[in-house]
C-alpha positions as CSV (number, residue, x, y, z in Angstrom):
1,X,26.6,-19.2,-10.3
2,X,27.0,-15.0,-11.2
3,X,25.4,-15.6,-14.4
4,X,22.5,-17.8,-12.6
5,X,22.0,-15.5,-9.8
6,X,22.1,-12.2,-12.0
7,X,18.5,-13.6,-12.9
8,X,15.4,-12.2,-12.3
9,X,13.0,-14.7,-9.7
10,X,10.2,-15.7,-12.1
11,X,8.0,-16.7,-9.9
12,X,7.7,-13.4,-8.3
13,X,7.4,-11.6,-11.8
14,X,4.9,-14.4,-12.9
15,X,3.2,-12.7,-10.0
16,X,3.3,-9.4,-10.0
17,X,2.1,-9.7,-13.5
18,X,-0.7,-11.9,-12.8
19,X,-1.9,-9.4,-10.1
20,X,-1.3,-6.3,-13.0
21,X,-3.1,-7.9,-15.7
22,X,-5.6,-9.5,-13.8
23,X,-6.4,-5.6,-11.7
24,X,-6.7,-3.8,-15.0
25,X,-9.1,-5.9,-15.9
26,X,-11.4,-5.8,-13.3
27,X,-10.6,-2.0,-13.1
28,X,-11.7,-1.9,-16.7
29,X,-15.0,-3.7,-15.3
30,X,-15.8,-1.0,-12.2
31,X,-14.8,1.9,-14.6
32,X,-17.0,1.0,-17.3
33,X,-19.7,1.1,-14.2
34,X,-18.0,4.3,-13.1
35,X,-18.5,6.0,-16.5
36,X,-21.8,5.2,-16.3
37,X,-22.9,7.4,-13.7
38,X,-21.9,10.3,-16.3
39,X,-18.8,11.3,-13.7
40,X,-16.2,11.3,-16.3
41,X,-14.8,10.3,-19.2
42,X,-13.2,7.5,-20.9
43,X,-9.8,9.5,-21.7
44,X,-8.9,11.0,-18.1
45,X,-9.5,8.2,-16.8
46,X,-7.8,6.0,-18.6
47,X,-5.1,8.5,-18.8
48,X,-4.9,8.4,-15.1
49,X,-4.8,5.0,-14.2
50,X,-3.0,3.5,-18.0
51,X,-0.5,6.2,-18.6
52,X,0.4,7.9,-15.8
53,X,-0.2,4.4,-13.5
54,X,0.2,1.5,-15.0
55,X,2.4,2.5,-18.2
56,X,4.9,4.9,-16.6
57,X,4.9,2.9,-12.9
58,X,5.7,-0.5,-15.8
59,X,8.9,1.7,-16.9
60,X,9.8,2.7,-13.5
61,X,9.9,-1.5,-12.2
62,X,12.0,-2.1,-15.4
63,X,14.7,0.4,-13.9
64,X,14.4,0.2,-10.2
65,X,14.7,-4.2,-12.0
66,X,18.1,-3.5,-13.2
67,X,19.4,-1.3,-10.7
68,X,21.8,-2.5,-7.9
69,X,19.1,-2.2,-4.8
70,X,22.7,-0.8,-2.7
71,X,22.2,2.0,-4.1
72,X,19.1,3.0,-2.3
73,X,21.2,2.6,1.2
74,X,23.1,5.7,0.2
75,X,21.1,8.2,-1.2
76,X,18.0,6.6,1.4
77,X,18.6,9.9,3.9
78,X,18.3,12.3,1.2
79,X,15.3,10.3,-0.5
80,X,13.3,10.2,3.0
81,X,13.8,14.3,3.4
82,X,12.7,14.9,-0.4
83,X,9.7,13.2,0.5
84,X,8.3,14.4,3.5
85,X,9.0,17.8,2.0
86,X,6.9,17.1,-0.7
87,X,3.9,14.9,1.2
88,X,4.5,18.7,3.9
89,X,3.9,20.7,0.7
90,X,0.0,19.6,0.5
91,X,-0.6,22.3,2.6
92,X,0.3,25.4,0.8
93,X,-3.2,26.7,-1.1
94,X,-1.5,27.1,-4.0
95,X,-0.5,23.6,-5.0
96,X,-1.6,21.3,-2.1
97,X,-5.5,19.5,-3.4
98,X,-8.2,18.7,-0.9
99,X,-10.6,15.8,-1.2
100,X,-13.1,14.1,1.3
101,X,-11.9,16.5,3.8
102,X,-8.5,15.1,3.3
103,X,-5.7,17.3,1.8
104,X,-3.3,14.8,0.3
105,X,-2.8,15.7,-3.0
106,X,-0.4,18.1,-5.5
107,X,-0.9,19.3,-8.7
108,X,1.4,20.6,-11.1
109,X,1.2,21.6,-14.5
110,X,-2.5,20.0,-14.7
111,X,-1.2,16.6,-13.3
112,X,-2.2,15.6,-9.6
113,X,0.0,12.5,-7.4
114,X,-0.2,11.8,-4.2
115,X,3.3,12.5,-2.5
116,X,2.7,10.0,0.4
117,X,3.2,6.9,-1.6
118,X,6.5,8.2,-2.4
119,X,6.6,8.6,1.4
120,X,6.2,5.1,1.8
121,X,9.3,3.7,-0.2
122,X,11.4,6.6,1.1
123,X,10.6,5.4,5.1
124,X,10.5,1.6,4.0
125,X,14.6,3.3,2.5
126,X,14.9,4.8,5.7
127,X,14.5,2.1,8.3
128,X,16.5,-0.4,6.0
129,X,19.3,1.5,6.2
130,X,18.8,2.5,9.3
131,X,19.0,-0.4,11.4
132,X,20.9,-2.5,9.0
133,X,23.7,0.6,10.3
134,X,23.4,0.1,13.5
135,X,23.8,-4.3,13.4
136,X,26.5,-3.8,16.6
137,X,24.7,-1.3,18.6
138,X,21.2,-3.1,17.8
139,X,20.3,-3.8,21.8
140,X,21.2,-0.3,23.0
141,X,17.5,1.0,23.9
142,X,18.8,4.5,22.0
143,X,19.8,3.1,19.1
144,X,17.0,0.8,18.8
145,X,13.6,2.3,20.3
146,X,15.1,5.9,20.0
147,X,16.3,5.4,16.4
148,X,12.6,3.8,15.5
149,X,10.7,6.4,17.1
150,X,12.7,9.6,15.3
151,X,12.2,8.2,12.3
152,X,8.9,7.7,12.6
153,X,7.9,11.3,13.9
154,X,8.0,13.1,11.4
155,X,5.5,11.5,8.4
156,X,3.3,10.9,11.3
157,X,2.9,14.1,12.5
158,X,2.1,14.9,8.5
159,X,0.1,12.3,8.2
160,X,-2.3,12.5,10.4
161,X,-2.2,16.6,9.6
162,X,-3.6,16.1,6.8
163,X,-5.2,13.6,7.8
164,X,-3.9,10.1,6.3
165,X,-4.2,7.4,8.8
166,X,-4.4,4.7,6.3
167,X,-1.2,5.8,4.8
168,X,0.5,6.4,8.1
169,X,-0.4,2.4,8.9
170,X,0.7,1.0,6.1
171,X,4.0,2.8,7.4
172,X,4.2,2.2,10.9
173,X,3.5,-1.6,10.1
174,X,6.4,-2.1,7.3
175,X,8.5,0.0,9.5
176,X,7.8,-2.1,12.4
177,X,8.4,-5.2,10.1
178,X,11.8,-4.0,9.4
179,X,12.4,-3.3,13.0
180,X,11.4,-6.9,14.0
181,X,13.6,-8.3,11.6
182,X,17.2,-6.1,12.7
183,X,17.2,-8.7,15.6
184,X,15.9,-6.2,18.2
185,X,15.4,-7.8,21.6
186,X,11.8,-8.7,23.5
187,X,12.0,-6.3,26.0
188,X,12.1,-3.7,23.0
189,X,9.8,-5.2,20.8
190,X,7.2,-5.0,24.2
191,X,7.8,-1.3,24.8
192,X,7.5,-0.9,21.2
193,X,4.2,-2.6,21.3
194,X,2.8,0.3,24.5
195,X,4.2,2.8,22.4
196,X,1.7,1.7,20.0
197,X,-1.0,1.0,21.9
198,X,-0.5,4.3,23.5
199,X,-0.5,6.0,20.3
200,X,-3.9,4.7,19.0
201,X,-5.4,5.8,21.8
202,X,-4.5,9.4,21.3
203,X,-5.6,8.7,18.0
204,X,-8.8,7.8,18.7
205,X,-9.3,10.8,21.8
206,X,-8.1,13.7,20.1
207,X,-8.8,12.7,15.7
208,X,-13.2,12.2,15.1
209,X,-12.9,10.5,12.3
210,X,-11.1,8.1,13.8
211,X,-13.8,7.6,16.5
212,X,-16.5,8.0,13.5
213,X,-14.7,4.8,11.7
214,X,-14.4,2.8,14.8
215,X,-17.8,3.6,16.5
216,X,-19.1,3.3,12.3
217,X,-17.2,-0.9,12.7
218,X,-18.5,-1.8,15.6
219,X,-22.4,-0.4,15.0
220,X,-22.3,-0.4,10.9
221,X,-26.3,-0.6,11.3
222,X,-26.3,3.3,13.5
223,X,-24.9,4.7,10.6
224,X,-26.0,3.2,6.9
225,X,-26.6,6.3,5.0
226,X,-23.4,8.1,6.0
227,X,-20.2,6.2,7.0
228,X,-22.3,2.6,7.4
229,X,-23.0,2.6,4.2
230,X,-20.0,2.2,2.0
231,X,-19.4,-1.0,3.8
232,X,-22.8,-2.0,3.6
233,X,-23.1,-1.9,0.4
234,X,-19.7,-4.0,-0.6
235,X,-21.3,-6.3,1.6
236,X,-24.6,-7.3,-1.3
237,X,-21.9,-6.7,-3.9
238,X,-19.6,-9.4,-2.5
239,X,-22.4,-11.3,-1.2
240,X,-24.3,-11.7,-4.6
241,X,-21.7,-12.7,-6.3
242,X,-22.6,-16.2,-4.6
243,X,-19.4,-19.3,-5.7
244,X,-19.3,-18.3,-9.1
245,X,-20.5,-14.3,-9.5
246,X,-22.3,-12.6,-12.1
247,X,-19.6,-13.2,-14.4
248,X,-16.8,-10.9,-15.7
249,X,-18.8,-7.0,-16.4
250,X,-21.9,-8.3,-15.0
251,X,-21.9,-6.4,-11.9
252,X,-24.6,-4.4,-10.3
253,X,-23.3,-2.3,-7.5
254,X,-21.0,0.0,-9.4
255,X,-23.6,1.1,-11.8
256,X,-24.9,3.3,-8.9
257,X,-24.7,2.0,-5.4
258,X,-21.2,1.2,-4.6
259,X,-18.7,4.6,-3.7
260,X,-15.4,4.8,-5.5
261,X,-16.4,1.4,-7.4
262,X,-12.6,2.3,-9.1
263,X,-10.5,2.9,-6.3
264,X,-11.4,1.8,-2.2
265,X,-14.5,-0.4,-3.4
266,X,-12.7,-2.2,-6.0
267,X,-12.2,-5.3,-4.6
268,X,-16.6,-5.6,-4.3
269,X,-16.3,-5.2,-7.4
270,X,-15.1,-8.0,-8.2
271,X,-16.5,-10.3,-5.4
272,X,-20.2,-9.2,-7.6
273,X,-18.4,-10.4,-10.6
274,X,-16.0,-12.9,-10.3
275,X,-17.6,-14.7,-7.2
276,X,-15.8,-16.4,-4.0
277,X,-13.4,-18.1,-6.0
278,X,-12.2,-15.1,-7.6
279,X,-12.0,-13.3,-4.4
280,X,-10.1,-16.0,-3.1
281,X,-7.6,-16.0,-6.3
282,X,-6.7,-12.7,-5.2
283,X,-6.1,-12.9,-2.0
284,X,-4.3,-16.3,-2.7
285,X,-1.9,-14.4,-4.7
286,X,-1.2,-12.0,-2.8
287,X,-0.5,-14.6,0.1
288,X,2.3,-16.6,-2.8
289,X,3.1,-12.8,-3.4
290,X,3.8,-12.4,0.5
291,X,5.6,-15.8,0.5
292,X,7.6,-15.0,-2.1
293,X,8.5,-11.4,-1.4
294,X,10.1,-12.9,2.1
295,X,11.9,-15.8,1.0
296,X,13.6,-14.1,-1.4
297,X,14.5,-10.8,1.5
298,X,15.5,-13.9,4.1
299,X,18.1,-15.1,1.0
300,X,19.5,-11.9,0.5
301,X,23.2,-11.4,0.7
302,X,23.5,-8.7,2.9
303,X,21.5,-7.1,5.8
304,X,20.4,-4.5,3.9
305,X,18.7,-6.2,1.2
306,X,17.1,-8.4,4.0
307,X,15.6,-5.3,5.5
308,X,14.5,-4.0,2.7
309,X,12.6,-7.0,0.8
310,X,11.0,-7.3,4.1
311,X,10.0,-3.7,3.8
312,X,8.8,-3.2,0.7
313,X,7.1,-7.2,1.0
314,X,5.2,-5.6,3.7
315,X,4.0,-2.7,2.3
316,X,2.2,-4.0,-0.9
317,X,0.9,-7.3,1.1
318,X,-0.4,-5.1,4.3
319,X,-2.3,-2.6,1.7
320,X,-4.1,-4.8,0.0
321,X,-5.1,-7.3,3.0
322,X,-6.3,-4.0,5.0
323,X,-8.1,-3.0,1.7
324,X,-9.9,-6.3,1.6
325,X,-10.1,-7.0,4.9
326,X,-11.6,-3.3,5.1
327,X,-14.9,-4.5,2.2
328,X,-15.7,-7.5,4.6
329,X,-16.1,-5.5,7.3
330,X,-12.9,-7.3,8.9
331,X,-11.0,-4.1,9.9
332,X,-12.9,-0.2,9.8
333,X,-12.5,1.2,6.3
334,X,-9.3,3.0,6.1
335,X,-9.3,4.5,1.9
336,X,-6.1,2.3,1.6
337,X,-6.1,1.2,-2.1
338,X,-6.2,-2.4,-3.4
339,X,-2.1,-2.9,-5.0
340,X,-1.8,-3.7,-8.3
341,X,-5.6,-2.9,-9.2
342,X,-7.2,0.0,-7.7
343,X,-7.2,3.3,-9.4
344,X,-4.5,5.8,-8.5
345,X,-1.2,7.3,-10.7
346,X,0.9,7.8,-8.0
347,X,0.4,4.8,-5.9
348,X,0.3,2.3,-8.8
349,X,3.7,3.8,-10.0
350,X,5.3,3.4,-6.3
351,X,4.1,0.3,-6.2
352,X,5.9,-0.9,-9.1
353,X,8.6,0.7,-8.7
354,X,8.8,-1.2,-5.5
355,X,8.1,-4.0,-7.5
356,X,10.7,-3.3,-8.9
357,X,13.0,-3.9,-6.6
358,X,11.7,-6.7,-5.0
359,X,12.9,-8.1,-8.7
360,X,16.3,-6.7,-7.9
361,X,16.6,-8.3,-5.1
362,X,16.0,-11.7,-6.1
363,X,18.7,-11.1,-8.8
364,X,20.8,-10.8,-5.7
365,X,19.5,-13.9,-4.0
366,X,21.0,-16.8,-2.5
367,X,17.5,-18.7,-3.9
368,X,17.6,-21.4,-5.8
369,X,15.9,-21.0,-9.5
């Protein structure tokens, strides 16, 4: 019995590697279009994504798969504070980098990375550790609503200042999933929903770029050469794919029209080349990933494992679905990457490390294999 439980969950592992391998192929096709524009060189793209992202990420996945997930509970406060400090360092002109209107990157020794990616996982650690620790006081408003606000306060301030509202949305969604799973009463859930709605209203009033994104979402035809350009080109690419697509590597939009074909718009590249069937397959893979992740979390041997599994699964899957929805015009554009597929060394590394933690949780779950 003990030996059987010490094995990782094979269906989850298969889903992770299917998404990673398939995503690498889609990325290679998208990168070809980007490089054909003369915007970069092969070695730089390959190093950042395949070596720093997928390569080091796979090492991180192996490492976190073999680290008992309960260790993260002990170090959660420290990791949370360190990730907040690292994310705040982007405001230092000596090491902070600005791109596309946001100050979100650090450059050290010639290598740039986005510390807010680590903040996503660290905040999930902190929320899971906190709400599992206050289990006996979960019906106290001071410990539940107050604790939730305390956990989200500092990440919210830092990410709004950058600004990086998309990353903040992923963090809030993951922490709220943990919060609801912890068993808080409905009155606190209702209060939390009201607080979130007020916060969203405040962002809309205070931040011009938030208003621009929402306006473009509702009236895309008004800004077709500015904010509405990306969604317009994305919909053209996905629509031209038809049922079966133009064929792998045969996409047209990636060469000239799609902004960030390796990043935000990579699902549009997949839609054009793989068609409705290929695009739907990607969605189904992420749905299966969510189902398996939540199932394993529910069968964890302790509350911390359950909350951590729910938080990580929500983080990885919501990130993917927000990206897909924005490319389809169902949600406003956010700049969120497509999990396991989009360009981004730091995003890929942290995603794979998070997936490894899920695999470790599966080692200790009570689910049958």
